[in-house]
Every structure is written in structure tokens, then in C-alpha cells.
DOSELO-577090 format. One record per residue (C-alpha): x negated, y negated, z negated; residue in three letters. Coordinates in pm, 1 decimal. Layout:
DOSELO-577090
          x          y          z   code
          X          Y          Z    ala
...
end
This chain:
DOSELO-577090
          x          y          z   code
       -7.1      -24.4      -16.7    unk
     -291.5     -244.2      -41.4    unk
     -478.4     -158.5      245.8    unk
     -359.1     -454.3      440.9    unk
     -468.7     -691.8      187.1    unk
     -808.0     -562.5      147.8    unk
     -810.0     -602.4      550.7    unk
     -701.3     -970.3      524.5    unk
     -955.2    -1024.0      238.0    unk
    -1246.4     -873.3      457.3    unk
    -1135.5    -1114.0      736.4    unk
    -1178.1    -1413.5      508.4    unk
    -1521.7    -1287.6      367.1    unk
    -1599.4    -1285.6      700.7    unk
    -1464.3    -1636.1      755.2    unk
    -1667.0    -1746.5      499.3    unk
    -2018.2    -1574.9      562.5    unk
    -2017.2    -1628.4      955.5    unk
    -1726.1    -1874.2     1073.7    unk
    -2007.4    -2176.2     1175.9    unk
    -1906.4    -2143.0     1561.5    unk
    -1721.5    -2494.4     1655.7    unk
    -1483.8    -2555.1     1929.3    unk
    -1767.8    -2724.7     2084.7    unk
    -2020.8    -2442.8     2039.2    unk
    -1751.2    -2185.1     2182.4    unk
    -1696.4    -2383.1     2527.0    unk
    -2054.5    -2458.8     2563.8    unk
    -2111.6    -2048.6     2569.9    unk
    -1817.6    -2024.5     2794.1    unk
    -1973.4    -2247.6     3036.6    unk
    -2289.2    -2080.9     3074.1    unk
    -2124.4    -1706.2     3054.2    unk
    -1825.1    -1737.6     3244.5    unk
    -1808.1    -1534.6     3579.3    unk
    -1612.0    -1734.6     3748.5    unk
    -1823.9    -2045.7     3716.2    unk
    -2128.6    -1866.1     3784.7    unk
    -1943.9    -1759.8     4119.5    unk
    -1792.6    -2115.7     4204.0    unk
    -2184.2    -2277.4     4090.0    unk
    -2275.8    -2072.1     4425.6    unk
    -2037.2    -2135.9     4598.8    unk
    -2123.3    -2530.7     4572.6    unk
    -2473.2    -2468.9     4698.4    unk
    -2371.2    -2250.9     4946.2    unk
    -2088.5    -2531.8     5107.9    unk
    -2404.5    -2809.7     5070.1    unk
    -2621.6    -2585.3     5259.6    unk
    -2349.8    -2536.9     5536.5    unk
    -2305.7    -2901.8     5526.8    unk
    -2667.0    -2981.7     5591.8    unk
    -2649.7    -2705.8     5857.3    unk
    -2460.6    -2970.6     6071.5    unk
    -2708.9    -3220.5     6046.9    unk
    -2975.6    -3019.9     6228.0    unk
    -3005.8    -3095.2     6612.2    unk
    -2936.3    -2801.4     6838.0    unk
    -3209.0    -2562.2     6929.5    unk
    -3434.0    -2653.7     7199.7    unk
    -3391.5    -2431.2     7557.5    unk
    -3650.3    -2290.1     7745.6    unk
    -3613.7    -2113.3     8086.9    unk
    -3869.8    -1940.9     8293.8    unk
    -3811.7    -1866.2     8667.1    unk
    -4055.8    -1617.8     8861.5    unk
    -3914.3    -1628.9     9260.1    unk
    -4062.9    -1377.8     9524.9    unk
    -4101.4    -1532.3     9835.8    unk
    -4290.3    -1392.5    10154.1    unk
    -4622.0    -1310.0    10246.1    unk
    -4687.8    -1642.2    10437.5    unk
    -4520.2    -1860.6    10147.7    unk
    -4624.1    -1700.7     9838.6    unk
    -4432.7    -1678.7     9473.6    unk
    -4264.1    -1972.2     9263.0    unk
    -4336.0    -2029.3     8884.2    unk
    -4066.1    -2237.0     8731.6    unk
    -4063.7    -2361.3     8348.8    unk
    -3795.2    -2559.6     8174.6    unk
    -3798.5    -2677.5     7821.7    unk
    -3506.5    -2927.8     7724.5    unk
    -3377.6    -3072.3     7401.7    unk
    -3033.0    -3175.1     7352.8    unk
    -2913.1    -3521.2     7145.6    unk
    -2602.9    -3598.0     7074.8    unk
    -2511.9    -3974.3     6927.6    unk
    -2350.8    -3848.5     6573.0    unk
    -2654.3    -3663.3     6465.3    unk
    -2892.0    -3934.9     6580.9    unk
    -2685.4    -4221.5     6405.6    unk
    -2648.8    -4031.5     6087.7    unk
    -2312.4    -3983.5     6071.3    unk
    -2326.2    -3623.9     6022.7    unk
    -2580.1    -3654.7     5751.4    unk
    -2249.5    -3848.8     5602.4    unk
    -2037.7    -3603.3     5642.1    unk
    -2296.6    -3329.9     5483.7    unk
    -2337.0    -3567.0     5166.7    unk
    -1949.1    -3589.2     5128.5    unk
    -1906.2    -3144.7     5184.3    unk
    -2156.7    -3149.8     4885.4    unk
    -2003.2    -3383.6     4660.3    unk
    -1665.0    -3220.8     4713.7    unk
    -1801.8    -2891.6     4656.3    unk
    -1908.9    -3025.9     4344.4    unk
    -1613.0    -3153.3     4238.5    unk
    -1398.4    -2830.9     4331.6    unk
    -1682.8    -2661.7     4037.3    unk
    -1563.7    -2931.0     3790.4    unk
    -1201.0    -2862.4     3849.8    unk
    -1264.2    -2492.0     3773.4    unk
    -1497.6    -2588.0     3541.4    unk
    -1212.4    -2787.7     3362.9    unk
     -885.8    -2541.4     3426.0    unk
    -1166.1    -2241.1     3242.0    unk
    -1247.7    -2475.7     2943.5    unk
     -880.0    -2598.6     2867.4    unk
     -760.5    -2226.6     2864.2    unk
    -1091.2    -2110.8     2618.7    unk
    -1007.8    -2448.6     2416.2    unk
     -616.9    -2355.7     2346.5    unk
     -738.9    -2033.2     2270.5    unk
     -959.0    -2152.1     1996.0    unk
     -641.5    -2370.2     1892.4    unk
     -451.5    -2073.0     1871.4    unk
     -690.8    -1899.2     1675.2    unk
     -763.6    -2128.9     1462.1    unk
     -351.0    -2112.9     1351.6    unk
     -400.9    -1714.3     1307.7    unk
     -709.5    -1755.9     1087.1    unk
     -508.5    -2059.9      861.7    unk
     -174.4    -1838.6      873.2    unk
     -428.9    -1489.2      735.4    unk
     -597.8    -1751.4      465.9    unk
     -260.6    -1829.9      351.8    unk
     -149.8    -1469.0      344.0    unk
     -450.3    -1377.5      130.0    unk
     -255.5    -1583.2     -118.4    unk
       59.9    -1463.7      -50.0    unk
      -86.9    -1101.7      -58.6    unk
     -269.1    -1155.7     -386.2    unk
       76.3    -1269.7     -565.9    unk
      280.2     -997.7     -459.6    unk
       67.0     -747.6     -535.8    unk
       19.5     -887.1     -907.4    unk
      435.0     -895.9     -909.1    unk
      466.5     -526.2     -772.6    unk
      212.4     -419.9    -1058.3    unk
      347.6     -640.1    -1310.1    unk
      695.7     -481.7    -1254.3    unk
      569.7     -125.5    -1230.5    unk
      438.6     -219.2    -1594.9    unk
      712.2     -396.7    -1704.2    unk
      950.1     -109.1    -1560.4    unk
      757.1      186.7    -1773.8    unk
      786.5      -52.2    -2085.0    unk
     1192.3      -82.9    -2006.1    unk
     1203.8     -442.2    -1967.1    unk
     1295.8     -427.8    -1611.9    unk
     1491.6     -189.2    -1375.4    unk
     1377.7        6.5    -1043.8    unk
     1597.3     -250.6     -855.2    unk
     1380.3     -525.7     -938.8    unk
     1062.7     -324.8     -859.6    unk
     1198.3     -231.8     -524.0    unk
     1254.6     -598.1     -443.2    unk
      901.5     -666.2     -538.9    unk
      764.4     -385.4     -273.1    unk
      999.5     -468.9      -13.8    unk
      916.8     -839.8      -20.6    unk
      531.1     -716.8      -50.5    unk
      589.1     -478.5      254.7    unk
      715.2     -806.9      452.8    unk
      402.1     -997.5      412.1    unk
      191.0     -689.3      500.5    unk
      382.0     -649.6      863.8    unk
      309.5    -1051.3      893.7    unk
      -46.8    -1001.9      819.1    unk
      -46.0     -722.3     1073.8    unk
      111.6     -903.4     1328.1    unk
      -97.9    -1173.9     1295.1    unk
     -421.1    -1004.1     1313.8    unk
     -268.7     -852.9     1629.5    unk
     -252.7    -1185.9     1753.7    unk
     -580.4    -1309.8     1658.8    unk
     -725.6     -961.2     1774.1    unk
     -582.8    -1057.4     2129.1    unk
     -706.1    -1409.9     2125.5    unk
    -1072.3    -1354.7     2057.7    unk
    -1036.0    -1079.4     2323.3    unk
     -963.9    -1357.2     2573.6    unk
    -1237.4    -1520.7     2509.0    unk
    -1460.5    -1222.3     2499.3    unk
    -1332.0    -1206.8     2870.1    unk
    -1409.0    -1577.9     2949.4    unk
    -1769.3    -1562.1     2794.9    unk
    -1827.3    -1276.5     3070.3    unk
    -1770.9     -966.1     2795.1    unk
    -2001.0    -1162.9     2548.2    unk
    -1833.9    -1156.9     2175.0    unk
    -1771.7    -1430.5     1995.3    unk
    -1707.6    -1544.0     1650.9    unk
    -1455.5    -1774.4     1590.0    unk
    -1343.1    -1807.4     1246.5    unk
    -1243.5    -2199.2     1188.1    unk
     -995.9    -2296.0      940.7    unk
     -921.4    -2626.9     1062.2    unk
     -965.2    -2828.9     1387.7    unk
    -1289.3    -2973.9     1381.2    unk
    -1216.0    -3175.2     1729.6    unk
    -1279.1    -3523.2     1761.5    unk
     -992.6    -3602.5     2022.8    unk
     -747.2    -3829.3     1920.9    unk
     -447.8    -4016.6     2114.7    unk
     -528.3    -4286.6     2262.2    unk
     -380.9    -4606.3     2129.6    unk
     -308.4    -4821.1     2481.1    unk
     -176.6    -4630.7     2731.9    unk
     -216.4    -4783.8     3012.6    unk
     -615.3    -4886.4     2951.6    unk
     -698.5    -4510.5     2857.5    unk
     -504.4    -4379.9     3237.7    unk
     -727.8    -4608.9     3406.0    unk
    -1040.6    -4440.3     3261.7    unk
     -879.3    -4105.8     3266.9    unk
     -761.6    -4158.0     3618.7    unk
    -1134.7    -4231.2     3712.3    unk
    -1262.9    -3933.1     3547.2    unk
    -1052.6    -3684.5     3643.7    unk
    -1206.3    -3404.1     3907.8    unk
     -901.7    -3348.7     4022.2    unk
     -816.9    -3693.7     4165.0    unk
    -1162.8    -3753.8     4262.3    unk
    -1158.1    -3433.6     4440.3    unk
     -877.5    -3536.3     4674.2    unk
     -993.7    -3909.6     4698.7    unk
    -1345.3    -3772.5     4841.4    unk
    -1120.4    -3553.5     5063.6    unk
     -997.9    -3857.6     5237.1    unk
    -1328.0    -3991.8     5275.5    unk
    -1452.7    -3669.6     5441.8    unk
    -1173.0    -3690.9     5715.8    unk
    -1220.9    -4028.1     5767.0    unk
    -1611.4    -3966.4     5849.8    unk
    -1500.8    -3673.8     6070.4    unk
    -1295.5    -3903.4     6248.6    unk
    -1575.8    -4112.4     6331.9    unk
    -1773.9    -3862.0     6427.4    unk
    -1534.0    -3760.9     6679.1    unk
    -1486.1    -4058.6     6832.7    unk
    -1863.5    -4096.1     6834.3    unk
    -1825.2    -3784.8     7009.7    unk
    -1654.5    -3925.7     7290.1    unk
    -2001.5    -4077.0     7442.6    unk
    -2241.8    -3837.6     7637.6    unk
    -2478.0    -3588.6     7528.3    unk
    -2812.5    -3670.6     7658.6    unk
    -3042.4    -3400.2     7726.6    unk
    -3431.8    -3459.2     7764.9    unk
    -3711.2    -3201.4     7878.8    unk
    -4016.3    -3144.7     8054.9    unk
    -4007.8    -2930.0     8360.7    unk
    -4294.3    -2753.0     8578.7    unk
    -4287.6    -2610.4     8945.6    unk
    -4617.5    -2440.3     9061.9    unk
    -4593.9    -2271.5     9405.8    unk
    -4906.3    -2128.0     9581.2    unk
    -5053.8    -2409.3     9717.2    unk
    -4830.7    -2679.7     9528.1    unk
    -4804.6    -2796.0     9183.3    unk
    -4508.3    -3037.0     9072.3    unk
    -4452.8    -3125.2     8694.6    unk
    -4245.9    -3421.7     8543.3    unk
    -3956.6    -3473.9     8279.5    unk
    -3568.1    -3381.9     8335.9    unk
    -3285.0    -3611.1     8201.9    unk
    -2956.9    -3484.9     8162.7    unk
    -2603.8    -3579.4     8081.3    unk
    -2290.2    -3406.5     7910.4    unk
    -2008.5    -3573.3     7956.8    unk
    -1715.1    -3471.9     7727.0    unk
    -1447.0    -3552.5     7986.7    unk
    -1116.4    -3307.9     7822.5    unk
    -1212.4    -3255.7     7425.5    unk
    -1289.0    -3565.9     7289.1    unk
     -954.5    -3709.8     7313.7    unk
     -741.7    -3381.8     7153.2    unk
    -1024.5    -3397.9     6836.7    unk
     -930.0    -3760.2     6772.0    unk
     -576.1    -3686.8     6724.6    unk
     -647.4    -3368.0     6536.1    unk
     -911.1    -3548.9     6301.2    unk
     -639.0    -3859.2     6290.0    unk
     -328.4    -3616.9     6196.3    unk
     -555.5    -3443.0     5935.4    unk
     -696.3    -3818.5     5760.5    unk
     -342.6    -3885.5     5714.7    unk
     -219.9    -3580.5     5527.7    unk
     -568.3    -3608.3     5353.8    unk
     -425.0    -3987.1     5210.3    unk
      -54.6    -3836.4     5162.4    unk
     -196.7    -3562.7     4946.8    unk
     -439.2    -3823.7     4737.3    unk
     -103.0    -4045.9     4694.7    unk
      132.6    -3717.5     4563.2    unk
     -209.5    -3598.1     4337.4    unk
     -241.6    -3976.1     4162.4    unk
      147.6    -3983.2     4125.8    unk
      170.1    -3682.8     3990.0    unk
     -129.0    -3757.3     3750.0    unk
       15.5    -4041.9     3608.7    unk
      416.9    -3901.6     3550.8    unk
      224.8    -3599.6     3392.6    unk
       -9.9    -3763.2     3180.7    unk
      285.4    -4023.8     3078.5    unk
      500.0    -3720.9     2957.3    unk
      242.1    -3536.6     2773.1    unk
      103.1    -3864.1     2583.8    unk
      465.6    -3911.9     2492.3    unk
      522.3    -3541.2     2374.8    unk
      124.2    -3541.7     2192.8    unk
      218.4    -3869.4     1991.7    unk
      546.8    -3723.3     1840.0    unk
      414.8    -3379.4     1793.4    unk
      146.2    -3569.8     1544.8    unk
      402.4    -3756.9     1402.9    unk
      593.1    -3482.8     1314.9    unk
      294.7    -3259.2     1208.2    unk
      159.0    -3547.2      976.4    unk
      524.8    -3579.2      814.8    unk
      537.9    -3205.0      742.8    unk
      172.3    -3159.4      583.6    unk
      276.8    -3458.2      356.6    unk
      625.1    -3290.4      272.9    unk
      485.0    -2912.1      180.9    unk
      201.2    -3049.9       -6.6    unk
      440.9    -3246.6     -200.2    unk
      643.3    -2943.4     -277.5    unk
      418.0    -2664.2     -356.0    unk
      531.2    -2503.4     -655.0    unk
      393.5    -2137.1     -614.4    unk
      207.7    -2135.8     -945.0    unk
      491.4    -2277.9    -1123.4    unk
      724.8    -2023.9     -946.9    unk
      541.9    -1687.0    -1063.4    unk
      492.6    -1855.1    -1417.2    unk
      853.7    -1940.9    -1439.8    unk
      952.4    -1582.7    -1335.9    unk
      704.9    -1408.6    -1570.6    unk
      844.1    -1598.5    -1847.1    unk
     1208.9    -1479.7    -1757.2    unk
     1312.1    -1835.5    -1706.3    unk
     1390.6    -1749.1    -1276.1    unk
     1525.9    -1444.8    -1173.8    unk
     1356.9    -1196.1     -909.4    unk
     1624.3    -1311.6     -652.9    unk
     1518.8    -1658.9     -704.3    unk
     1152.8    -1667.2     -680.4    unk
     1190.8    -1447.7     -385.0    unk
     1424.2    -1654.4     -219.0    unk
     1210.5    -1972.5     -323.2    unk
      866.9    -1847.0     -236.1    unk
     1000.8    -1708.3      107.5    unk
     1110.7    -2077.6      175.6    unk
      786.0    -2198.1       81.6    unk
      588.5    -1980.4      313.8    unk
      842.7    -2069.2      621.5    unk
      835.1    -2412.8      565.8    unk
      393.1    -2341.5      548.7    unk
      461.7    -2163.7      867.1    unk
      628.9    -2427.2     1044.9    unk
      379.3    -2661.8      944.3    unk
       86.3    -2530.4     1039.7    unk
      304.2    -2415.3     1399.7    unk
      352.0    -2813.0     1432.8    unk
       -2.4    -2878.5     1431.1    unk
     -105.5    -2603.1     1646.2    unk
      177.4    -2744.5     1873.2    unk
       31.8    -3064.5     1876.1    unk
     -327.4    -2991.0     1942.1    unk
     -251.1    -2765.1     2237.2    unk
      -61.8    -3124.5     2378.5    unk
     -372.2    -3298.7     2313.8    unk
     -590.2    -3061.1     2445.3    unk
     -359.3    -3093.8     2776.8    unk
     -373.8    -3462.7     2762.9    unk
     -737.7    -3539.9     2718.5    unk
     -819.2    -3209.8     2963.1    unk
    -1000.8    -3418.9     3208.6    unk
    -1285.3    -3538.5     2954.3    unk
    -1367.1    -3158.9     2917.3    unk
end
């Protein structure tokens, strides 16, 4: 009957001995070990190299001909080497595009990083809630075991009935069941963190929120800063820049491509050497590419405008929600502190001033209020984490 109590006590001992990790430390570990972020970082380098490849000139062409002639004329050897130059490459337009491709890939990584770290932070918040519940259940279980032991002695002495003893035992079983459920939830959350951490264990036994985040006082000023730091908004804005650069490249592609080279022609009795110049005129494809680029630029601008509007409305709702939850959490915490009468109830029961039923009703009401207070604080921290996710 006491094995759950021993489990909870062991958990609390672990909290006291090893609970040194903070939320920030956990997030740093996950950022280093998360497999998805490692893959995303590799993709950033691949995208950067792919963009850089577009800035390189086309490969030079080498042509060699050997032609047989009749006996009185002899053979002929031709050698041609040429290099093509396009205007966007020569003017650096493609280099500008490559730079934006690299920046876009980096912003994509930052967006994925934010999502992973936010998930981890939310799991840490839930773990703090579970750890706090288990800490309170330790006290509750100790009191419940004391109550059962007391009534076992009183029944043997003929001072109580089996009905009161059974009520105490039922109450202890209910508390043990709650401890079981909370511990299962806690282990599930630790498994989530382990998965995010690339399979490496994370010890996180914090009982309080050591987070430095706080609700900003002025929404408009804070929103301006948040919109500038948001990797998601930066990504859609950079897409507009990239499409605008691509349109400029396609417009420049209407100009002819130049090909410059060297050519030699060697016959039996004659040798010719000189420079070759060629022109590639894009008569058919340039117009269609420009229309496509303009359409993509328009679509990118619409996505940017939609993302900015969604970001504003979403953060405004989250701000109001977080502010309301903060006030509710603080109110419930103050009320709970003022109504904590656990020691008085146990003393009154032992002196016969209240009945067993009265004691159980009052003590359960207190722990229900305690759990509701911890839930309110947890929900506030969840809302605040979503509100400030851009700063991760």
C-alpha cells in the first residue's frame, strides 16, 4: 500500500539531488542534438552551394576536326575553343540572387529551429507542472498514510470503527492513483524531450518556472520588434527579394549572349589562326520567362502580406490570452496561500473537533484548488511561450 509513496519520495529525492537543469540548458542541448535541426543545417549548406553554382560561367567548349582530303590537296586540322558570357553573370545579378538563396535557406533553418525549441519548451513547462504536482502529492500521501496508521491504532484500541478506517484507506488509494497518473505523464514528457534530443537522456526535475519571459507592457511597440525578429516573416519577405532579383535576371536575359574564342585551321600548305565571336539571340524564350517571374513576384508579395496580417492578429490574440491567464494565475495563487489549512484540519481531526467526512471533504477541496492553481500557471506559461517564440 505504501509503494507509491516510496516512488514519489524517490522522485522528490531525485529532484533535490539532480534537478539542476534549467529550461535554457535543456533547449541548448536539444539545439545541439536534434536530428531534424542537423539535417536542416546540412540543407542550408546545400542550398548555399546550389545558389553559388548559378554564378559560375558556362563551361568552355573545345572542338577539334580532322578532315581527310585527296592526295594532291592533303588533310586539314581545325581547333576551336570558345567561352560563352551572359549579361546577368557579368553584371553580378546572379551573385545577388545566390546571396539571397543562402539567406532564404538560413531563415528556413531558423524557422524549423524555432518550432523544435518551442515544442521542447512547452514540454518543459508541462514537466514543471508534473514535478510540482508530485511534490505536493508527497505531502498529501504522507498525511494520508499517517491518517490510515492513526485509525488502525484507534480501531485496535476501540476508539474508532472500521468505517472510518475504510474511508481513510479509500482516500489514500485515490491519492496514490493520482500520483501514478502524474508519474506516467511525466515519463511521457521525458520521452518527448529524449526524442527531441536525438535519443539522449535529459534530466529535468525543476519545480518552478525559472523562465525570464514576461508579458510586454505596450503591445504596439513590442509587436514592431517581434515582427522584425520573426524568422517566418523574414522568410516571406526574403522570398519577395529573391523573386524581384529573378525578374531582373530574366529581363537582362533578353540581351544576347556573347561567345568569344580562338580558332585555328591548318592545311598542308596553309595555316589560319584567329579570334571567333558569336551571338546567341533569345528571340523566343525571354518573354515567357519574364511573365512567369512577374507572376511569381506577385504571388510572393501576396504571401508576405498574408503572413504579416496573420502574424499581427495571432499575436494580438495570444497577447490578450496570456495577459488574462497571468492575472488569473496570480489571483489563484494568492487565494490558495490564504486558505491553506492542512495542518489545522489534521490537528482538528485528531482532537475530535471535526469528523472524518469533514476532514476528507476539506482536504480534497484544498488539493483540487491547488491543482487548479498549478494548471492555471501552466496554461499561462504555455501562452507566454507561444507569444515569445520568436525570441528562441
